[in-house]
N, C-alpha and C positions, 0 to 999 in steps of 0.2 A: 504494500500500500504506500502511496505517496505521503509525505509528511503533512500535506494539506487535506488529507482525507478525513481527519478528525478522529482516527483510531490508531492505536499502537500497532506497529508492524510486527511485533513479536507475539502479543497475546490477544489483540483485537479489542482491548478495552477502550472506551471513549477517552480521549485526551482531556485533561482538566480544562474546564471552562468552555468546552465545545460540545459537550454531550447534548444540551438542549437544542443547539442550532443544527446539529447533524442528525441526531436520532431522537425525535420527539417521542414523548410517552405514547405507547400504543393505544389506539382507541378501539373499543369494542363496537362492532357494527352488526346489524341484522342482515343476513343474506340467506334467502331461500329458507326462512324459518329457523335458521341456526345462528348463534352468536359466533362471529369470527373475529380474530385479532391478528394483526400483523406483528411479527417479532423478528429480531435479528438473532440468528442461531448459528451454531457451529456444528458440523456433522463430521464424524470420523469414519472413513471407510478403510478397511484393512484387508489385505490379501494374505492368507496363510499359505505360504509357498510350500508345496508338497503335500497339502492336506488331503487331496483326493487319493493319492497313492497311499498315504499313511492310513486313512480311514478304511480303504478297501481291504487292507490286510489285518484289520482288527475287529473285534466284537463290538457291536453297537453300544453296549453299556460302557465299554472301555473308552470309546470315542466320546461319548457324552461326558464322562468324567474328565477326560483330557480337556475338552472344550470348556467345561465348568471351571476348571483350574485356570485356564487361559483367561477367560472373561473376568474372573475374580481378580487376577493379577493386573490385568489391563485397567479394570475399574479402580483399583487401589491407586495405581500410578496416575491415572487421570484425575481422580479426586484430590490427590496431593498437590496437583499443579493448577487447579481450577480457579483459585483466587475468589472464592465465594460465589461463583456462577453455579446455577442449577444444572444438575445432570439428570436427564430422564432416560429410563431404560426402555 
C-alpha cells in the first residue's frame, strides 16, 4: 500500500488521524429483507503442499487429527499477531 492510502503497509491498521477520513464507520442497511454491513476484512488462504498425497496414504481419522493440529497451531500464531482485531472461524 502506498503511504497515502491511510493504512499501515505491514498490518493494515488505519494510520493515526486518518481512520475516519479513509474508512468511515460501517453503516447497516436493509437489502432484500436482510441487514447488510460493509466491512474491511483480511482473508488468509493457504496451500498445504503435498497434502493430497499425504492424505491419500493415511486413514481419514489420522488426516482429521493432523488437520486439527495444523489449524490449532495456525490459529494460535494468528491470534498472537492480530493486535486486537477479531478473528472469525
